[in-house]
N, CA, C and O of each residue as an XYZ file, in Angstrom:
736
protein
N       4.624     19.689    -11.846
C       4.766     18.423    -12.589
C       5.980     17.569    -13.446
O       6.061     16.457    -13.967
N       7.119     19.085    -13.232
C       8.500     18.384    -14.055
C       9.163     17.994    -12.723
O      10.024     17.127    -12.871
N       8.979     18.420    -11.443
C       9.665     17.935    -10.505
C       9.256     16.155     -9.975
O       9.805     15.240     -9.362
N       7.961     16.431    -10.668
C       7.607     14.601     -9.935
C       8.224     13.762    -11.472
O       8.670     12.645    -11.212
N       8.290     14.098    -12.782
C       8.621     13.692    -13.523
C      10.245     13.323    -13.738
O      10.637     12.355    -14.390
N      11.039     14.217    -13.112
C      12.351     14.106    -12.794
C      12.628     12.940    -11.878
O      13.337     11.936    -11.961
N      11.843     13.420    -11.011
C      11.907     12.186     -9.970
C      11.700     10.907    -10.227
O      12.544     10.079     -9.884
N      10.523     10.531    -10.885
C      10.212      9.260    -11.361
C      11.219      8.575    -12.478
O      11.538      7.387    -12.524
N      11.718      9.847    -13.544
C      12.832      9.072    -14.166
C      13.856      8.491    -13.232
O      14.234      7.323    -13.329
N      14.245      9.233    -12.431
C      15.772      8.803    -11.517
C      15.342      7.438    -10.674
O      16.161      6.564    -10.390
N      14.010      7.386    -10.336
C      13.573      6.214     -9.770
C      13.504      4.862    -10.920
O      13.932      3.726    -10.714
N      13.013      5.236    -11.829
C      13.178      4.075    -12.796
C      14.381      4.171    -12.914
O      14.869      3.439    -12.053
N      15.435      4.825    -13.687
C      16.278      4.494    -13.567
C      17.551      3.547    -12.281
O      18.498      2.785    -12.477
N      17.102      3.948    -11.398
C      17.669      3.444    -10.284
C      17.235      2.045    -10.023
O      18.062      1.138     -9.931
N      16.104      1.874     -9.916
C      15.044      1.015     -9.655
C      15.254     -0.439    -10.951
O      15.250     -1.615    -10.589
N      15.449      0.059    -12.655
C      15.509     -0.840    -13.614
C      16.294     -1.150    -14.373
O      16.637     -0.329    -15.224
N      16.868     -2.450    -14.346
C      18.177     -2.525    -14.677
C      18.215     -2.799    -16.744
O      19.187     -2.957    -17.484
N      16.760     -2.747    -17.054
C      16.463     -2.694    -18.062
C      16.472     -1.038    -18.889
O      16.691     -0.954    -20.098
N      16.236      0.027    -18.134
C      16.394      1.261    -18.217
C      17.931      1.406    -18.793
O      18.683      0.740    -18.082
N      18.671      2.113    -19.932
C      19.534      2.541    -20.621
C      19.510      3.980    -20.274
O      20.464      4.375    -19.606
N      18.637      4.800    -20.590
C      18.381      6.023    -20.757
C      17.415      6.846    -20.181
O      16.253      6.501    -19.968
N      17.943      8.038    -19.905
C      16.292      8.658    -19.354
C      15.930      9.118    -20.472
O      14.812      9.543    -20.181
N      16.143      9.436    -22.028
C      15.298      9.245    -22.897
C      14.519      8.343    -22.922
O      13.376      8.612    -22.553
N      14.754      7.260    -23.258
C      14.429      5.792    -23.170
C      13.403      5.210    -22.229
O      12.765      4.168    -22.375
N      13.350      6.387    -20.886
C      11.964      5.996    -20.132
C      11.253      7.057    -20.545
O      10.067      6.816    -20.768
N      11.623      8.168    -20.715
C      10.564      9.216    -21.085
C       9.683      8.834    -22.425
O       8.458      8.891    -22.322
N      10.228      8.477    -23.583
C       9.874      7.914    -24.811
C       8.990      6.369    -24.773
O       7.986      6.109    -25.437
N       9.496      5.720    -24.069
C       9.086      4.142    -24.455
C       8.758      3.574    -23.128
O       8.644      2.357    -23.274
N       8.525      3.974    -21.696
C       8.231      3.427    -20.747
C       6.835      3.872    -20.226
O       6.593      4.926    -19.636
N       5.779      2.681    -20.614
C       4.704      3.180    -20.487
C       4.149      3.385    -19.125
O       3.325      4.285    -18.963
N       4.589      2.501    -17.947
C       4.443      3.071    -16.772
C       4.933      4.101    -16.105
O       4.569      4.273    -14.942
N       5.769      4.900    -16.661
C       6.249      6.336    -16.720
C       4.773      7.589    -16.956
O       4.414      8.540    -16.262
N       4.119      6.896    -18.514
C       3.222      7.742    -19.121
C       2.278      7.343    -18.122
O       1.747      8.255    -17.487
N       2.024      6.393    -17.909
C       0.801      6.234    -16.960
C       0.664      6.809    -15.441
O      -0.320      6.997    -14.725
N       1.932      6.990    -15.266
C       1.881      7.840    -13.624
C       1.969      9.162    -14.036
O       1.858      9.766    -12.969
N       2.081      9.877    -14.789
C       2.421     11.604    -14.972
C       0.804     11.460    -15.510
O       0.077     12.267    -14.930
N       0.185     10.704    -16.377
C      -1.041     10.983    -16.991
C      -2.081     11.001    -15.319
O      -2.914     11.857    -15.020
N      -1.688      9.829    -14.509
C      -2.751      9.829    -13.491
C      -2.260     11.236    -12.609
O      -3.217     11.807    -12.087
N      -0.982     11.846    -12.376
C      -0.829     13.229    -11.768
C      -1.478     14.044    -12.140
O      -1.840     14.866    -11.298
N      -1.868     14.193    -13.345
C      -2.436     15.471    -14.449
C      -4.310     15.074    -14.075
O      -5.028     15.837    -13.429
N      -4.560     14.349    -14.395
C      -5.929     13.529    -13.770
C      -6.192     13.555    -12.831
O      -7.396     13.685    -12.606
N      -5.086     13.433    -11.480
C      -5.643     13.308     -9.918
C      -5.727     14.920     -9.939
O      -6.735     15.407     -9.429
N      -5.024     15.554    -10.335
C      -4.962     17.121    -10.067
C      -6.560     17.720    -10.462
O      -7.301     18.413     -9.765
N      -6.732     17.292    -11.546
C      -7.961     17.770    -12.292
C      -9.632     17.276    -11.425
O     -10.760     17.765    -11.472
N      -8.995     16.012    -10.639
C      -9.979     15.396     -9.883
C     -10.054     16.291     -8.514
O     -11.189     16.476     -8.076
N      -9.230     16.723     -7.973
C      -9.063     17.428     -6.558
C      -9.545     18.784     -7.097
O      -9.853     19.440     -6.101
N      -9.701     19.327     -7.925
C     -10.315     20.583     -8.658
C     -11.540     20.679     -8.737
O     -11.918     21.845     -8.850
N     -12.431     19.823     -8.722
C     -13.105     19.002     -8.958
C     -13.935     18.914     -9.899
O     -15.163     18.980     -9.844
N     -12.940     18.691    -11.191
C     -13.289     18.750    -12.388
C     -13.613     17.301    -13.070
O     -13.180     16.989    -14.179
N     -14.230     16.667    -12.458
C     -14.497     15.083    -12.328
C     -14.168     14.483    -13.638
O     -13.237     13.717    -13.889
N     -15.195     15.010    -14.544
C     -15.714     14.531    -16.285
C     -13.794     14.719    -16.682
O     -13.023     13.770    -16.820
N     -13.531     15.782    -16.758
C     -12.083     15.981    -17.196
C     -11.177     15.359    -16.900
O     -10.271     15.168    -17.711
N     -11.138     14.737    -15.359
C     -10.415     13.739    -14.861
C     -10.553     12.183    -15.134
O      -9.735     11.285    -14.934
N     -11.960     12.131    -15.702
C     -11.961     10.759    -16.137
C     -11.563     10.734    -17.776
O     -10.836      9.900    -18.315
N     -11.999     11.471    -18.191
C     -11.659     11.675    -19.594
C      -9.768     11.188    -19.713
O      -9.194     10.224    -20.221
N      -9.353     12.250    -19.063
C      -7.661     12.661    -18.880
C      -7.318     10.666    -18.926
O      -6.641      9.986    -19.697
N      -8.112     10.326    -17.786
C      -7.772      8.741    -17.421
C      -7.905      7.976    -18.278
O      -7.017      7.176    -18.575
N      -9.173      8.050    -18.941
C      -9.341      7.141    -20.201
C      -8.267      7.303    -21.073
O      -7.835      6.180    -21.330
N      -7.621      8.179    -21.659
C      -7.059      8.903    -22.517
C      -5.663      7.731    -22.238
O      -5.116      7.021    -23.082
N      -5.333      7.857    -20.634
C      -4.189      6.952    -20.359
C      -4.677      6.081    -20.449
O      -4.424      5.980    -21.650
N      -5.259      5.182    -20.239
C      -5.475      4.074    -20.222
C      -5.375      3.375    -21.857
O      -4.655      2.434    -22.191
N      -6.289      4.118    -22.684
C      -5.902      3.704    -24.267
C      -4.363      3.886    -24.477
O      -3.795      3.136    -25.271
N      -3.731      4.752    -23.869
C      -2.217      4.770    -24.633
C      -1.619      3.678    -24.177
O      -1.031      2.958    -24.983
N      -1.660      3.302    -22.622
C      -0.522      2.497    -21.847
C      -1.197      1.163    -21.587
O      -0.384      0.238    -21.570
N      -2.450      0.807    -21.380
C      -3.163     -0.678    -20.964
C      -2.929     -0.560    -19.542
O      -2.799     -1.571    -18.852
N      -2.859      0.703    -19.015
C      -2.919      0.832    -17.462
C      -4.204      1.834    -16.868
O      -4.516      3.002    -17.099
N      -4.653      0.997    -16.178
C      -6.058      1.856    -15.562
C      -5.615      2.521    -14.128
O      -5.239      1.899    -13.134
N      -5.734      3.729    -14.250
C      -5.721      3.988    -13.081
C      -6.965      5.424    -12.762
O      -7.093      6.529    -13.290
N      -7.694      4.726    -11.671
C      -8.658      6.096    -11.527
C      -8.167      7.313    -10.912
O      -7.250      7.252    -10.092
N      -8.688      8.387    -11.231
C      -8.008      9.925    -11.225
C      -8.267     10.221     -9.492
O      -7.473     10.947     -8.894
N      -9.431      9.595     -8.780
C      -9.278      9.511     -7.586
C      -8.617      8.815     -6.515
O      -8.771      8.947     -5.301
N      -7.618      7.815     -7.363
C      -6.571      7.275     -6.222
C      -5.684      8.028     -5.951
O      -5.443      8.879     -6.807
N      -4.887      8.037     -4.743
C      -4.051      8.714     -4.129
C      -2.571      7.785     -4.183
O      -2.372      6.731     -3.580
N      -1.646      8.484     -5.059
C      -0.214      7.200     -5.046
C       0.592      8.768     -4.731
O       0.408      9.914     -5.141
N       1.649      8.060     -3.695
C       2.653      8.459     -3.182
C       4.107      8.880     -4.312
O       3.948      8.986     -5.528
N       5.191      9.035     -3.765
C       6.318      9.805     -4.757
C       6.979      8.211     -4.805
O       6.914      7.274     -4.009
N       7.553      8.358     -5.957
C       8.514      7.315     -6.690
C       7.546      6.302     -6.545
O       7.845      5.635     -5.555
N       6.597      5.915     -7.044
C       5.615      4.769     -7.438
C       6.107      4.526     -9.020
O       6.096      5.282     -9.992
N       6.494      3.298     -8.871
C       6.898      2.717    -10.340
C       6.132      1.390    -10.944
O       5.784      0.398    -10.303
N       6.019      1.559    -11.890
C       4.971      0.610    -13.056
C       6.041     -0.232    -13.588
O       6.874      0.435    -14.202
N       6.305     -1.600    -13.544
C       7.374     -1.989    -14.678
C       6.347     -2.972    -15.538
O       5.620     -3.901    -15.186
N       6.547     -2.507    -16.499
C       5.715     -3.197    -17.799
C       4.446     -2.812    -17.803
O       3.972     -2.165    -18.737
N       3.713     -3.198    -16.676
C       2.426     -2.639    -16.848
C       1.016     -2.777    -17.275
O       0.073     -2.611    -16.502
N       0.904     -3.065    -18.441
C      -0.084     -3.846    -19.235
C      -0.872     -4.703    -18.356
O      -0.467     -5.756    -17.863
N      -2.322     -4.047    -18.149
C      -3.390     -5.025    -17.195
C      -3.431     -4.286    -15.824
O      -3.819     -4.930    -14.849
N      -3.076     -3.033    -15.680
C      -2.567     -2.726    -14.355
C      -4.247     -2.034    -14.068
O      -4.737     -1.228    -14.859
N      -4.908     -2.469    -12.929
C      -6.100     -1.650    -12.420
C      -5.972     -1.258    -11.094
O      -5.692     -2.123    -10.263
N      -6.179      0.282    -10.637
C      -5.936      1.176     -9.597
C      -7.393      1.542     -9.217
O      -7.738      2.451     -9.972
N      -8.275      1.253     -8.462
C      -9.333      1.690     -7.974
C      -9.193      3.387     -7.548
O      -8.212      4.123     -7.654
N     -10.338      3.630     -7.119
C     -10.679      5.444     -6.789
C     -10.163      5.393     -5.422
O      -9.282      6.234     -5.249
N     -10.406      4.732     -4.469
C     -10.170      4.960     -3.206
C      -8.761      4.074     -2.884
O      -8.434      3.807     -1.728
N      -8.258      3.808     -3.639
C      -6.904      3.153     -3.346
C      -5.704      4.324     -2.897
O      -5.505      5.407     -3.448
N      -4.927      3.693     -1.629
C      -3.794      4.604     -1.299
C      -2.573      4.053     -1.733
O      -2.328      2.858     -1.570
N      -1.885      4.739     -2.208
C      -0.072      3.845     -2.439
C       0.912      4.675     -1.839
O       0.930      5.851     -2.203
N       1.573      4.368     -1.155
C       2.645      4.945     -0.398
C       3.880      5.511     -1.319
O       3.595      5.657     -2.508
N       5.218      5.847     -0.920
C       5.920      5.730     -1.347
C       6.845      4.919     -1.458
O       7.162      4.201     -0.509
N       7.682      4.854     -3.062
C       8.767      3.892     -3.558
C       8.092      2.154     -3.470
O       8.525      1.052     -3.133
N       7.148      2.571     -3.852
C       6.068      1.077     -3.967
C       6.073      0.827     -5.749
O       5.716      1.605     -6.634
N       6.647     -0.627     -5.851
C       6.532     -0.846     -7.308
C       5.708     -2.422     -7.279
O       5.676     -3.397     -6.528
N       4.944     -1.907     -8.872
C       4.148     -3.139     -9.357
C       4.497     -3.206    -10.302
O       5.110     -2.329    -10.910
N       4.106     -4.608    -10.806
C       4.167     -5.396    -12.224
C       2.812     -5.396    -12.989
O       1.820     -4.892    -12.464
N       2.764     -5.959    -14.226
C       1.807     -5.913    -15.039
C       0.912     -7.134    -14.434
O       1.350     -8.147    -13.888
N      -0.577     -6.755    -14.686
C      -1.482     -7.598    -14.378
C      -2.182     -7.277    -13.152
O      -3.340     -7.655    -12.971
N      -1.369     -6.420    -12.076
C      -2.110     -6.222    -10.737
C      -3.321     -5.609    -10.652
O      -3.596     -4.716    -11.453
N      -4.318     -6.045     -9.555
C      -5.582     -4.983     -9.407
C      -5.584     -4.887     -8.319
O      -5.625     -5.891     -7.608
N      -5.549     -3.935     -7.933
C      -5.991     -3.038     -6.521
C      -7.468     -2.573     -6.540
O      -7.715     -1.412     -6.865
N      -8.506     -3.473     -6.188
C      -9.535     -3.055     -6.497
C     -10.483     -3.559     -5.272
O     -10.014     -4.060     -4.250
N     -11.779     -3.377     -5.485
C     -13.047     -3.762     -4.377
C     -13.292     -5.338     -4.259
O     -12.926     -6.209     -5.048
N     -13.966     -5.468     -3.136
C     -14.129     -6.819     -3.248
C     -15.693     -6.641     -3.996
O     -15.900     -7.309     -5.009
N     -16.436     -6.016     -3.638
C     -18.295     -6.078     -4.311
C     -18.746     -4.845     -4.485
O     -18.314     -3.984     -3.718
N     -19.492     -4.551     -5.287
C     -19.966     -3.734     -5.999
C     -21.457     -3.681     -5.966
O     -22.105     -2.779     -6.496
N     -22.030     -4.808     -5.243
C     -23.191     -5.122     -5.006
C     -24.559     -4.152     -4.753
O     -25.682     -4.194     -5.254
N     -23.769     -3.006     -3.455
C     -24.305     -2.312     -2.847
C     -24.763     -0.904     -3.719
O     -25.572     -0.053     -3.350
N     -23.887     -0.945     -5.146
C     -24.219      0.140     -5.883
C     -23.582      1.408     -5.554
O     -22.399      1.474     -5.220
N     -24.609      2.744     -5.676
C     -24.220      3.674     -5.396
C     -24.372      4.125     -3.771
O     -24.242      5.313     -3.475
N     -24.652      3.111     -2.740
C     -24.462      3.201     -1.546
C     -23.137      2.760     -0.847
O     -22.930      2.713      0.365
N     -22.107      2.380     -2.076
C     -20.920      2.338     -1.375
C     -20.133      3.938     -1.680
O     -19.165      4.241     -0.984
N     -20.506      4.648     -2.479
C     -20.089      5.937     -2.700
C     -19.704      6.991     -1.370
O     -20.428      7.471     -0.498
N     -18.477      7.095     -1.592
C     -17.723      8.145     -0.366
C     -17.472      6.727      1.100
O     -17.405      7.037      2.290
N     -17.402      5.649      0.717
C     -16.565      4.510      1.405
C     -15.275      4.091      0.771
O     -15.175      4.050     -0.455
N     -14.510      3.848      1.387
C     -13.536      3.380      1.130
C     -13.961      2.109      0.388
O     -14.984      1.551      0.785
N     -13.328      1.621     -0.586
C     -13.685      0.487     -1.277
C     -12.422     -0.481     -1.791
O     -12.451     -1.699     -1.970
N     -11.371      0.391     -1.961
C      -9.891     -0.463     -2.452
C      -8.688     -0.024     -1.652
O      -8.577      1.105     -1.176
N      -7.677     -1.116     -1.521
C      -6.819     -0.956     -0.337
C      -5.971     -0.158     -0.422
O      -5.926      0.534     -1.440
N      -4.939      0.028      0.697
C      -3.708      0.881      1.105
C      -2.647      0.112      0.962
O      -2.534     -0.922      1.619
N      -1.937      0.423      0.284
C      -0.296      0.007      0.097
C       0.372      0.948      0.604
O       0.276      2.099      0.178
N       1.267      0.560      1.737
C       2.165      1.166      2.766
C       3.176      1.293      1.760
O       3.111      0.842      0.616
N       4.397      2.134      2.425
C       6.073      2.514      1.665
C       6.299      1.405      1.558
O       5.977      0.525      2.356
N       7.065      1.242      0.255
C       8.241      0.634      0.257
C       7.501     -0.908     -0.343
O       8.312     -1.820     -0.183
N       6.657     -1.220     -0.751
C       6.005     -2.682     -1.068
C       6.308     -2.374     -2.350
O       6.501     -1.320     -2.955
N       6.308     -3.916     -2.731
C       6.708     -4.415     -3.929
C       5.236     -5.847     -4.416
O       4.989     -6.945     -3.916
N       4.630     -5.113     -5.518
C       3.628     -6.174     -5.845
C       3.777     -7.031     -7.282
O       3.699     -6.382     -8.325
N       3.979     -8.414     -7.345
C       4.306     -9.444     -8.414
C       3.244     -9.466     -9.440
O       2.191     -8.935     -9.086
N       3.285     -9.981    -10.684
C       2.460     -9.758    -11.614
C       1.500    -10.796    -11.401
O       1.717    -11.981    -11.149
N       0.370    -10.177    -11.541
C      -1.030    -10.778    -11.590
C      -1.920    -10.904    -10.317
O      -2.996    -11.503    -10.317
N      -1.408    -10.321     -9.296
C      -1.585    -10.183     -7.698
C      -2.770     -9.411     -7.681
O      -2.753     -8.412     -8.399
N      -3.780     -9.636     -7.040
C      -5.210     -9.140     -7.024
C      -5.113     -8.761     -5.421
O      -4.706     -9.543     -4.562
N      -5.574     -7.381     -5.179
C      -5.549     -6.934     -3.449
C      -7.153     -6.077     -3.434
O      -7.552     -5.068     -4.015
N      -7.602     -6.750     -2.760
C      -9.024     -6.237     -2.740
C      -9.539     -5.794     -1.348
O      -9.296     -6.326     -0.265
N     -10.221     -4.822     -1.578
C     -10.960     -4.505     -0.288
C     -10.320     -3.283      0.615
O      -9.154     -3.157      0.987
N     -11.427     -2.444      0.842
C     -11.009     -1.037      1.281
C     -10.597     -1.180      2.843
O     -10.136     -0.131      3.294
N     -10.670     -2.345      3.841
C     -10.061     -2.462      4.970
C      -8.370     -3.097      4.814
O      -7.394     -2.844      5.520
N      -8.498     -4.074      3.505
C      -6.829     -4.188      3.290
C      -5.997     -3.395      3.294
O      -5.984     -2.323      2.689
N      -5.050     -3.931      4.118
C      -3.741     -2.606      4.003
C      -2.467     -3.743      3.921
O      -2.477     -4.734      4.652
N      -1.566     -3.528      3.119
C      -0.481     -3.753      2.582
C       0.451     -3.012      3.613
O       0.663     -1.805      3.497
N       1.062     -3.851      4.739
C       2.373     -3.338      5.431
C       3.726     -2.792      4.819
O       4.456     -3.386      4.026
N       3.859     -1.829      5.231
C       5.634     -1.265      4.854
C       6.468     -2.343      4.617
O       6.534     -3.424      5.201
N       7.065     -1.927      3.727
C       8.207     -3.360      3.334
C       7.668     -4.580      2.689
O       8.501     -5.353      2.213
N       6.199     -4.930      2.578
C       5.899     -6.318      2.350
C       6.194     -6.414      0.750
O       6.328     -5.462     -0.019
N       6.261     -7.781      0.449
C       6.146     -8.140     -1.202
C       4.860     -9.136     -0.892
O       4.505     -9.869      0.031
N       4.286     -8.678     -2.409
C       3.294     -9.620     -2.585
C       3.293    -10.561     -3.761
O       2.815    -10.054     -4.776
N       3.764    -11.971     -3.893
C       3.961    -12.916     -4.870
C       2.741    -12.561     -6.088
O       1.769    -11.809     -6.015
N       3.118    -13.233     -6.958
C       2.854    -13.012     -8.244
C       1.409    -14.103     -7.941
O       1.492    -15.069     -7.183
N       0.254    -13.764     -8.610
C      -0.710    -14.387     -8.903
C      -1.523    -14.656     -7.397
O      -2.482    -15.398     -7.187
N      -0.783    -13.783     -6.446
C      -1.451    -14.159     -5.120
C      -3.123    -13.214     -5.393
O      -3.315    -12.451     -6.340
N      -4.094    -13.520     -4.355
C      -4.979    -13.349     -4.166
C      -5.340    -12.763     -2.780
O      -5.703    -13.707     -2.078
N      -5.397    -11.491     -2.028
C      -5.205    -10.925     -1.199
C      -6.448    -10.073     -0.428
O      -6.607     -8.856     -0.520
N      -7.011    -10.695      0.095
C      -8.380     -9.936      0.920
C      -8.657     -9.512      2.129
O      -9.663     -8.985      2.605
N      -7.296     -9.905      2.714
C      -7.279     -9.390      4.178
C      -6.003     -8.565      4.368
O      -5.402     -8.383      3.309
N      -5.398     -7.980      5.534
C      -4.576     -6.944      5.650
C      -3.194     -7.968      5.800
O      -3.357     -8.986      6.473
N      -1.822     -7.716      5.180
C      -0.576     -8.407      5.387
C       0.104     -7.266      5.968
O       0.072     -6.096      5.587
N       0.984     -7.993      7.355
C       1.481     -7.071      8.163
C       2.796     -6.427      7.472
O       3.227     -6.822      6.389
N       3.391     -5.367      8.246
C       4.535     -4.794      7.783
C       5.653     -5.700      7.388
O       5.877     -6.420      8.361
N       6.561     -6.030      6.277
C       7.704     -6.628      6.273
C       7.176     -8.171      5.946
O       7.316     -9.104      6.737
N       6.697     -8.249      4.958
C       5.669     -9.921      5.076
C       6.316    -10.188      3.930
O       7.096     -9.317      3.544
N       6.196    -11.191      3.262
C       6.302    -11.969      2.184
C       5.100    -12.318      2.211
O       4.721    -12.541      3.361
N       4.007    -12.523      1.104
C       2.936    -12.757      1.144
C       2.562    -13.820     -0.354
O       2.187    -13.288     -1.399
N       2.683    -14.865     -0.268
C       2.333    -15.514     -1.673
C       1.633    -16.930     -1.882
O       1.209    -17.635     -0.966
N       1.596    -17.152     -2.896
C       0.659    -18.404     -2.638
C       1.698    -19.461     -3.028
O       2.734    -19.228     -3.651
N       1.183    -20.948     -2.469
C       2.075    -22.055     -2.450
C       2.320    -22.440     -4.013
O       1.558    -22.207     -4.951
N       3.544    -23.070     -4.043
C       4.071    -23.261     -5.399
C       2.875    -24.595     -5.849
O       2.496    -25.573     -5.204
N       2.539    -24.123     -7.176
C       1.391    -25.309     -7.886
C       2.179    -26.625     -8.054
O       3.400    -26.607     -8.215
N       1.657    -27.455     -8.023
C       2.221    -28.835     -8.670
C       1.989    -28.808     -9.809
O       0.813    -28.720    -10.164
N       3.086    -28.877    -10.812
C       3.111    -29.189    -12.134
C       3.000    -30.405    -12.628
O       3.776    -31.212    -12.115
N       2.396    -30.761    -13.338
C       2.525    -32.374    -13.628
C       2.108    -31.966    -15.514
O       1.415    -31.239    -16.224
N       3.311    -33.254    -15.552
C       3.849    -33.226    -16.929
C       3.218    -34.287    -17.339
O       3.215    -35.072    -16.391
N       2.457    -34.930    -18.609
C       2.055    -35.685    -19.204
C       2.642    -35.791    -20.728
O       2.262    -34.954    -21.546
N       3.611    -36.862    -21.136
C       3.828    -37.285    -22.203
C       3.031    -37.741    -23.342
O       2.557    -38.867    -23.195
N       2.749    -37.104    -24.513
C       1.817    -38.128    -25.202
C       2.580    -38.576    -25.426
O       3.754    -38.226    -25.539
N       1.883    -39.821    -25.591
C       2.833    -41.320    -26.003
C       2.730    -41.564    -27.407
O       3.179    -42.637    -27.810
N       2.120    -40.609    -28.393
C       2.025    -40.705    -29.744
C       3.428    -39.782    -30.072
O       4.142    -40.037    -31.042
N       3.736    -38.575    -29.034
C       4.797    -38.210    -30.023
C       5.903    -39.028    -30.163
O       6.259    -39.885    -29.354
N       6.733    -38.589    -31.786
C       7.804    -39.079    -32.136
C       8.831    -38.812    -31.529
O       9.607    -39.731    -31.269
N       9.087    -37.651    -31.181
C      10.389    -36.829    -31.252
C      11.296    -37.163    -30.053
O      12.387    -36.606    -29.931
């Protein structure tokens, strides 16, 4: 666990220009806390201590605003920047050197089948060196985000993205209407 912590701190220091010191990362980075708590909850999950794993995960969500199911498989050097509102589902697989921002959902497409979905892959696979920007939703167990890809902010992705691809929504058309009674 200590090795994971050292590695994650070094990665955050390398990737985040706002990180001024290792102590700052350890004391004030919720993404760091969420990933380390997930490492513990995932270990409990693999020991078949499912309830303990869920309680540890829930405590992590309470402390950080980041919800990572203990069953999710997360590779090394996974960085969460800011993080509030992130949700990562049980069967999600995340590779190495992946970076995600606040408000990202890695979720399932539907739970209508309820318990019939147990033991089925319901959440996406994120390959190595992927960046996922704020507000993106990537859904479905057959959805795979290829290595080196970038998912733009607020993108809604329900099918696979090939390696080294940028997926984004088109720039929305902004309209400005000035209030005629505005006297400024």
